[in-house]
N, CA, C and O of each residue as an XYZ file, in Angstrom:
464
protein
N      -3.557    -15.847    -11.969
C      -3.247    -13.915    -12.457
C      -4.378    -13.629    -12.204
O      -5.179    -14.453    -12.644
N      -5.071    -12.293    -11.350
C      -6.055    -11.694    -11.323
C      -5.885    -10.496    -11.596
O      -4.797     -9.951    -11.783
N      -7.053     -9.953    -11.643
C      -6.831     -8.605    -12.184
C      -7.390     -7.687    -11.155
O      -8.491     -7.962    -10.679
N      -6.803     -6.717    -10.796
C      -7.023     -5.551     -9.531
C      -7.417     -4.256     -9.831
O      -6.748     -3.713    -10.710
N      -8.258     -3.657     -9.376
C      -9.078     -2.477     -9.144
C      -8.228     -1.894     -7.873
O      -8.369     -2.392     -6.756
N      -7.409     -0.895     -8.101
C      -7.003      0.097     -6.668
C      -7.375      1.674     -6.935
O      -7.135      2.298     -7.969
N      -7.938      2.103     -5.901
C      -8.253      3.431     -5.876
C      -7.521      4.276     -4.547
O      -7.853      4.141     -3.369
N      -6.636      5.014     -4.977
C      -5.969      5.931     -3.549
C      -6.504      7.261     -3.347
O      -6.764      8.079     -4.229
N      -6.655      7.405     -1.996
C      -7.260      9.085     -1.495
C      -6.398      9.677     -0.736
O      -5.656      9.120      0.074
N      -6.464     10.821     -0.970
C      -5.961     11.921      0.068
C      -7.276     12.496      1.113
O      -8.230     13.104      0.628
N      -7.186     12.267      2.285
C      -8.492     12.762      2.920
C      -9.576     11.915      1.955
O      -9.461     10.726      1.657
N     -10.502     12.691      1.601
C     -11.527     12.116      0.873
C     -11.692     12.315     -0.819
O     -12.554     12.113     -1.674
N     -10.454     12.783     -0.744
C     -10.224     13.306     -2.288
C      -9.488     11.795     -3.112
O      -8.515     11.189     -2.665
N     -10.129     11.489     -4.186
C      -9.703     10.182     -5.021
C      -8.465     10.883     -5.982
O      -8.704     11.570     -6.975
N      -7.281     10.607     -5.543
C      -6.490     11.139     -6.874
C      -5.997      9.986     -7.718
O      -5.356     10.444     -8.664
N      -6.042      8.855     -7.739
C      -5.682      7.840     -8.808
C      -6.645      6.774     -8.264
O      -7.003      6.604     -7.099
N      -7.097      5.866     -9.747
C      -7.869      5.092     -9.966
C      -7.423      3.959    -11.025
O      -7.438      4.293    -12.210
N      -7.118      2.950    -10.771
C      -6.540      1.956    -11.725
C      -7.495      0.801    -11.658
O      -7.947      0.253    -10.653
N      -7.755      0.490    -13.153
C      -8.359     -0.541    -13.233
C      -7.959     -1.645    -13.958
O      -7.471     -1.403    -15.062
N      -8.072     -3.147    -13.506
C      -7.909     -4.122    -14.603
C      -6.293     -4.099    -14.475
O      -5.736     -3.968    -15.565
N      -5.401     -4.206    -13.310
C      -4.089     -4.568    -13.580
C      -3.838     -5.836    -13.393
O      -4.506     -6.477    -12.582
N      -3.056     -6.278    -13.954
C      -2.676     -7.747    -13.709
C      -2.032     -7.879    -12.606
O      -1.226     -7.013    -12.264
N      -2.290     -9.098    -11.770
C      -1.667     -8.901    -10.512
C      -1.371    -10.610    -10.162
O      -1.988    -11.518    -10.719
N      -0.450    -10.783     -9.271
C      -0.590    -12.310     -8.657
C      -0.529    -12.218     -7.110
O      -0.071    -11.341     -6.378
N      -1.075    -13.281     -6.869
C      -1.784    -13.537     -5.542
C      -1.686    -14.829     -5.080
O      -2.508    -15.693     -5.386
N      -0.552    -15.059     -4.223
C       0.078    -16.279     -3.721
C       0.294    -16.252     -2.547
O       0.752    -15.164     -2.198
N       0.170    -16.976     -1.743
C       0.273    -17.304     -0.293
C      -0.171    -16.116      0.321
O       0.569    -15.808      1.256
N      -1.246    -15.218      0.113
C      -1.511    -14.170      0.920
C      -0.630    -12.714      0.429
O      -0.846    -11.623      0.956
N       0.275    -12.906     -0.550
C       0.761    -11.652     -1.071
C       0.385    -11.422     -2.658
O       0.432    -12.130     -3.664
N      -0.034     -9.995     -2.352
C      -0.733     -9.712     -3.848
C       0.316     -8.800     -4.157
O       0.724     -7.932     -3.385
N       0.878     -9.089     -5.670
C       1.754     -8.089     -6.374
C       1.394     -7.506     -7.506
O       0.902     -8.221     -8.379
N       1.551     -6.148     -7.728
C       1.180     -5.904     -9.377
C       2.062     -4.490     -9.198
O       2.257     -3.805     -8.194
N       2.514     -4.333    -10.576
C       2.982     -2.999    -10.936
C       2.038     -1.877    -11.552
O       0.996     -2.180    -12.135
N       2.382     -0.818    -11.420
C       1.781      0.208    -11.808
C       2.541      1.470    -11.885
O       3.102      2.062    -10.962
N       2.461      1.825    -13.274
C       3.254      3.047    -13.585
C       4.684      2.836    -12.995
O       4.971      3.410    -11.945
N       5.417      2.190    -13.503
C       6.657      1.868    -13.028
C       7.112      1.646    -11.610
O       8.285      1.717    -11.244
N       6.168      1.395    -10.914
C       6.131      1.161     -9.303
C       5.385      0.095     -9.419
O       4.376     -0.203    -10.058
N       6.568     -0.783     -8.154
C       5.739     -2.576     -7.478
C       5.194     -2.166     -6.434
O       5.626     -1.397     -5.575
N       4.070     -2.781     -6.532
C       3.260     -2.822     -5.195
C       2.822     -4.019     -4.655
O       2.069     -4.804     -5.230
N       3.387     -4.184     -3.333
C       3.177     -5.618     -2.697
C       2.518     -5.463     -1.309
O       2.917     -4.787     -0.361
N       1.161     -6.426     -1.425
C       0.486     -6.483      0.050
C       0.874     -7.799      0.693
O       0.565     -8.869      0.168
N       1.543     -7.723      1.819
C       1.662     -9.195      2.320
C       0.989     -9.106      3.637
O       1.452     -8.587      4.653
N      -0.463     -9.829      3.454
C      -1.479    -10.122      4.428
C      -1.620    -11.069      5.341
O      -1.299    -12.227      5.078
N      -2.082    -10.741      6.455
C      -2.026    -11.590      7.583
C      -3.449    -11.451      8.201
O      -4.263    -10.705      7.658
N      -3.758    -12.128      9.288
C      -4.816    -12.186     10.070
C      -5.152    -10.569     10.675
O      -6.245    -10.096     10.983
N      -3.968    -10.015     10.711
C      -3.913     -8.759     11.753
C      -3.696     -7.769     11.329
O      -3.764     -6.809     12.097
N      -3.320     -7.538      9.864
C      -2.797     -6.449      9.320
C      -2.142     -6.929      7.732
O      -2.439     -7.962      7.131
N      -1.154     -5.831      7.261
C      -0.424     -6.216      6.372
C       0.478     -5.430      6.544
O       0.581     -4.554      7.402
N       1.371     -5.805      5.487
C       2.649     -5.229      5.204
C       2.664     -4.505      3.705
O       2.553     -5.193      2.691
N       2.778     -3.370      3.662
C       2.270     -2.799      1.923
C       3.953     -2.094      1.677
O       4.601     -1.445      2.499
N       4.281     -2.420      0.502
C       5.550     -2.104      0.218
C       5.208     -1.639     -0.939
O       4.367     -2.299     -1.547
N       5.865     -0.095     -1.739
C       5.662      0.565     -2.594
C       7.175      0.666     -3.179
O       8.137      0.912     -2.451
N       7.275      0.447     -4.591
C       8.936      0.472     -4.666
C       9.279      0.850     -6.318
O       8.574      0.245     -7.126
N      10.057      1.573     -6.746
C      10.865      2.055     -7.943
C      11.668      2.678     -8.191
O      12.086      3.298     -7.213
N      12.251      2.900     -9.231
C      13.811      3.244     -8.870
C      14.113      4.371     -8.252
O      15.303      4.658     -8.380
N      13.461      5.157     -7.601
C      13.731      6.028     -6.946
C      13.714      5.948     -5.378
O      14.575      6.545     -4.733
N      12.558      5.077     -4.657
C      12.319      4.965     -3.676
C      11.827      3.489     -3.573
O      11.541      2.729     -4.498
N      11.790      3.225     -2.007
C      10.954      1.968     -1.475
C      10.407      2.613      0.003
O      11.088      2.989      0.957
N       8.938      2.602     -0.156
C       8.206      2.795      1.149
C       7.785      1.369      1.543
O       7.576      0.494      0.702
N       7.667      1.177      2.923
C       7.366     -0.026      3.598
C       6.167      0.437      4.936
O       6.457      1.034      5.973
N       5.192      0.090      4.635
C       4.178      0.538      5.598
C       3.778     -0.854      6.421
O       3.062     -1.721      5.920
N       4.294     -0.930      7.637
C       3.767     -2.250      8.642
C       2.700     -1.884      9.153
O       2.765     -1.063     10.068
N       1.624     -2.299      8.791
C       0.213     -2.108      9.765
C       0.003     -2.962     10.976
O      -0.867     -2.766     11.824
N       0.980     -4.035     10.974
C       0.633     -4.637     12.187
C       1.677     -4.186     13.198
O       1.581     -4.545     14.371
N       2.730     -3.365     12.753
C       3.610     -2.947     14.261
C       3.389     -1.243     14.050
O       4.106     -0.477     14.694
N       2.422     -0.754     13.173
C       2.369      1.094     12.894
C       3.473      1.217     13.002
O       3.901      1.550     14.107
N       4.451      0.986     11.829
C       5.754      2.145     11.428
C       5.808      1.971     10.055
O       5.234      1.107      9.391
N       6.574      2.894      9.665
C       6.745      2.956      8.324
C       8.412      3.352      7.943
O       9.091      4.109      8.636
N       8.821      2.769      6.879
C      10.296      3.275      6.496
C      10.448      3.886      5.050
O      10.001      3.125      4.192
N      10.914      4.952      4.607
C      11.523      5.165      3.458
C      12.688      5.097      3.102
O      13.510      5.615      3.858
N      13.199      4.418      1.793
C      14.306      4.443      1.590
C      14.616      5.421      0.203
O      14.091      5.045     -0.845
N      15.340      6.493      0.184
C      15.757      7.297     -1.145
C      16.541      6.914     -1.337
O      17.448      7.005     -0.509
N      16.770      6.129     -2.719
C      17.692      5.112     -3.194
C      19.142      5.965     -3.855
O      20.317      5.597     -3.857
N      18.515      7.218     -4.387
C      19.797      7.679     -5.003
C      20.989      8.252     -3.661
O      22.216      8.312     -3.732
N      20.259      8.540     -2.726
C      21.182      9.160     -1.682
C      21.092      8.078     -0.382
O      21.307      8.483      0.761
N      20.782      6.776     -0.640
C      20.829      5.754      0.298
C      20.496      6.368      1.710
O      21.186      6.150      2.705
N      19.677      6.941      1.701
C      18.862      7.491      2.671
C      17.864      6.942      3.312
O      16.797      7.206      2.759
N      17.726      6.086      4.534
C      16.726      5.438      5.246
C      15.983      6.289      6.258
O      16.568      6.928      7.133
N      14.620      6.268      6.093
C      13.718      7.314      7.282
C      12.923      6.219      7.859
O      12.358      5.351      7.195
N      12.916      6.312      9.051
C      11.824      5.906      9.929
C      10.687      6.861     10.004
O      10.890      7.941     10.559
N       9.567      6.605      9.534
C       8.468      7.655      9.868
C       7.475      7.143     10.973
O       7.042      5.996     10.860
N       7.140      7.821     11.897
C       5.814      7.448     12.842
C       4.502      7.427     12.081
O       4.140      8.338     11.337
N       3.863      6.389     12.309
C       2.217      6.346     11.735
C       1.499      6.836     12.956
O       1.526      6.364     14.093
N       0.837      7.903     12.484
C       0.106      8.829     13.586
C      -1.314      7.493     13.834
O      -1.574      6.953     14.909
N      -1.953      7.266     12.632
C      -2.981      6.077     13.058
C      -2.935      5.263     11.702
O      -2.312      5.575     10.688
N      -3.578      4.365     11.869
C      -3.615      3.035     10.802
C      -5.102      2.171     11.036
O      -5.655      1.934     12.110
N      -5.500      1.827      9.788
C      -6.668      0.859     10.247
C      -6.746     -0.126      8.975
O      -6.789      0.392      7.859
N      -6.763     -1.356      9.087
C      -6.835     -2.384      7.986
C      -7.963     -3.103      8.107
O      -8.435     -3.386      9.208
N      -8.473     -3.447      7.015
C      -9.988     -4.245      7.000
C      -9.616     -5.110      5.524
O      -9.073     -4.668      4.511
N     -10.103     -6.457      5.800
C     -10.257     -7.479      4.935
C     -11.696     -7.994      4.662
O     -12.304     -8.627      5.525
N     -12.286     -7.683      3.321
C     -13.376     -8.299      3.112
C     -13.385     -9.086      2.156
O     -13.452     -8.602      1.026
N     -13.319    -10.557      2.331
C     -13.031    -11.494      0.563
C     -12.123    -10.821      0.042
O     -10.990    -10.665      0.497
N     -12.588    -10.356     -0.999
C     -11.586    -10.054     -2.169
C     -11.365     -8.388     -2.163
O     -10.983     -7.808     -3.179
N     -11.632     -7.721     -0.969
C     -11.581     -6.170     -0.884
C     -10.577     -6.060      0.279
O     -10.761     -6.684      1.324
N      -9.478     -5.231      0.076
C      -8.597     -4.715      0.867
C      -9.077     -3.052      1.497
O      -9.457     -2.232      0.662
N      -9.037     -2.735      2.675
C      -9.458     -1.432      2.828
C      -7.992     -0.733      3.501
O      -7.388     -1.745      3.858
N      -7.384      0.090      3.747
C      -6.244      0.589      4.342
C      -6.404      2.322      4.478
O      -6.700      3.136      3.603
N      -6.102      2.521      5.863
C      -6.286      4.212      6.117
C      -4.936      4.118      6.772
O      -4.485      3.102      7.302
N      -4.258      5.439      6.667
C      -2.995      5.547      7.551
C      -2.818      7.148      7.425
O      -3.193      7.932      6.552
N      -2.189      7.313      8.487
C      -1.694      8.656      8.388
C      -0.375      8.727      9.014
O      -0.196      8.124     10.072
N       0.562      9.394      8.478
C       2.129      9.321      8.894
C       2.457     10.854      9.493
O       1.984     11.895      9.038
N       3.235     10.757     10.446
C       3.701     12.149     11.071
C       3.947     12.973      9.943
O       3.572     14.125     10.166
N       4.465     12.805      8.749
C       5.042     13.500      7.942
C       4.016     14.254      6.729
O       4.416     15.009      5.843
N       2.680     13.845      6.952
C       1.760     14.035      6.189
C       0.444     14.590      6.968
O       0.130     14.034      8.020
N      -0.299     15.629      6.497
C      -1.293     16.517      7.088
C      -2.768     15.438      7.030
O      -3.663     15.375      7.873
N      -2.619     14.564      5.578
C      -3.890     13.946      5.267
C      -3.509     12.584      5.753
O      -2.468     12.073      6.166
N      -5.184     12.041      5.479
C      -5.381     10.705      5.844
C      -5.329      9.952      4.588
O      -6.133     10.258      3.707
N      -4.532      9.058      4.401
C      -4.321      8.207      2.961
C      -5.228      7.019      3.300
O      -5.351      6.413      4.365
N      -5.968      6.803      1.847
C      -6.768      5.701      1.603
C      -6.405      4.941      0.792
O      -5.867      5.449     -0.192
N      -6.540      3.287      0.836
C      -6.034      2.306      0.004
C      -7.262      1.854      0.022
O      -7.674      1.617      1.158
N      -8.303      1.565     -1.198
C      -8.966      0.550     -1.756
C      -8.634     -0.217     -2.755
O      -8.263      0.266     -3.825
N      -8.728     -1.595     -2.530
C      -8.247     -2.457     -3.442
C      -9.296     -4.048     -3.631
O      -9.430     -4.891     -2.744
N      -9.821     -4.092     -4.796
C     -10.704     -5.068     -5.503
C      -9.925     -5.923     -5.773
O      -9.021     -5.314     -6.346
N      -9.599     -7.231     -5.732
C      -9.099     -8.241     -6.017
C     -10.242     -9.134     -7.105
O     -11.257     -9.659     -6.646
N      -9.910     -9.190     -8.471
C     -11.056    -10.087     -9.160
C     -10.702    -11.513     -8.901
O      -9.696    -11.912     -8.315
N     -11.719    -12.267     -9.444
C     -11.580    -13.872     -9.946
C     -10.627    -14.326    -10.794
O     -10.597    -15.515    -11.110
């Protein structure tokens, strides 16, 4: 078990700052829950697949293939959303993700620090 810190940004404005979240990191898959939402980062050499899921939706962002999918669970509606741009960087215990979706005006940023 590791502790994770995660910051989320819209453009350059931080709107979410989580600290010391219990997580598992096994076989290059980082998993943790925050505010009733499951977060998973399946890391590989070229990018990652980021999945965020709760009772209402499931969002999958594939940075390797540069595509994303939303599943709205209540109506069982599946939406493929074009990724306008994305960037992935991993340095030791830090993960940086930037992406912009076709349906969003903002650049989204995720910064994660995995504790020892």
